[in-house]
C-alpha positions in Angstrom: 0.0 -0.2 0.0 2.8 1.9 0.4 4.1 1.9 -2.9 0.7 2.8 -4.3 0.5 5.9 -1.9 3.8 6.9 -3.0 3.4 6.5 -6.9 -0.1 8.3 -6.7 1.2 11.3 -4.8 4.0 11.8 -6.5 2.2 11.5 -10.2 1.0 14.8 -11.5 -2.5 14.5 -12.6 -3.7 16.4 -15.8 -6.1 19.1 -14.2 -8.3 18.7 -17.8 -9.0 14.4 -16.0 -12.0 14.7 -13.9 -13.6 11.1 -12.7 -17.5 11.7 -12.8 -19.6 11.0 -9.8 -21.0 7.7 -11.1 -17.4 6.2 -11.7 -16.6 7.1 -8.0 -19.6 5.3 -6.7 -18.5 2.5 -9.0 -14.8 2.7 -7.4 -16.5 2.6 -3.9 -18.8 -0.3 -4.7 -16.2 -2.3 -5.9 -14.1 -1.5 -3.1 -16.8 -2.5 -0.5 -17.4 -5.5 -2.8 -13.8 -6.8 -2.7 -13.8 -6.1 1.2 -16.7 -8.7 1.3 -15.4 -11.2 -0.8 -12.0 -11.1 1.0 -13.4 -11.5 4.2 -16.5 -13.8 3.7 -16.0 -15.0 0.2 -12.7 -16.9 0.2 -12.9 -18.9 3.6 -16.4 -20.4 2.1 -14.9 -21.1 -1.2 -11.8 -22.1 -0.7 -12.4 -24.9 2.5 -9.0 -24.7 4.7 -8.7 -28.4 6.3 -4.8 -28.4 6.4 -2.1 -25.7 7.2 -1.2 -25.4 3.3 -5.2 -24.7 2.3 -4.7 -22.1 5.2 -2.0 -20.3 3.6 -3.7 -20.6 0.3 -6.7 -18.7 1.9 -4.4 -16.1 3.7 -2.7 -15.5 0.3 -6.0 -14.9 -1.7 -7.4 -12.7 0.8 -4.6 -10.5 0.5 -4.6 -10.6 -3.2 -8.1 -9.6 -3.5 -7.4 -6.8 -1.0 -4.5 -5.7 -2.8 -6.9 -4.9 -5.8 -8.6 -2.3 -3.4 -5.2 -0.4 -3.9 -4.7 -0.9 -7.7 -8.2 0.6 -8.1 -7.4 3.7 -5.9 -4.3 4.2 -8.2 -6.1 3.5 -11.2 -9.0 6.3 -9.8 -6.0 8.6 -9.0 -4.7 8.4 -12.7 -8.0 9.3 -14.1 -8.4 12.3 -12.0 -10.5 10.9 -9.3 -10.4 12.8 -6.1 -7.6 12.7 -3.5 -10.0 11.7 -0.7 -11.0 8.4 -2.8 -7.4 7.7 -3.8 -6.2 7.9 -0.1 -9.4 6.2 1.1 -9.0 3.0 -0.6 -5.4 2.9 0.2 -6.5 3.3 3.8 -9.4 0.7 3.5 -7.0 -1.9 1.7 -4.3 -1.1 4.7 -6.7 -1.6 7.5 -8.5 -4.7 5.7 -5.0 -6.4 5.6 -4.3 -5.8 8.9 -7.5 -7.1 10.3 -6.9 -10.2 8.1 -3.3 -10.5 9.1 -2.5 -14.1 9.1 -1.7 -15.5 12.6 -1.4 -19.1 13.9 -4.5 -18.3 16.1 -6.6 -17.6 13.0 -4.8 -20.3 10.9 -6.0 -23.1 13.7 -9.5 -21.5 14.1 -10.0 -21.8 10.3 -8.8 -25.5 9.9 -10.9 -26.4 13.5 -13.8 -25.1 11.9 -13.6 -26.7 8.4 -12.6 -29.8 9.4 -16.0 -29.8 11.7 -17.9 -29.6 8.2 
């Protein structure tokens, strides 16, 4: 996220590029959908009943969350407001912190999926 924030901050955007309100809403909805997919969808579709599959779930979750930062950077390139860009970077960062892979989360995921 720091790399995307750095790139988006140092880039000079032409003044004639302005992202319209409909696209801002689309970017925000996509970001929220991606948060939902990473938090709820990935653990449902990838049944993590072993240590290897748990790490697969963690990697896929972080990859999906990373897309939020990339969308923020794209919105910045398209002339989107700074609030949208930094908000998406922040949302991505907070979601990654909340889904940080820990031994406790891995054990809970294995236990939950082995009961099914």
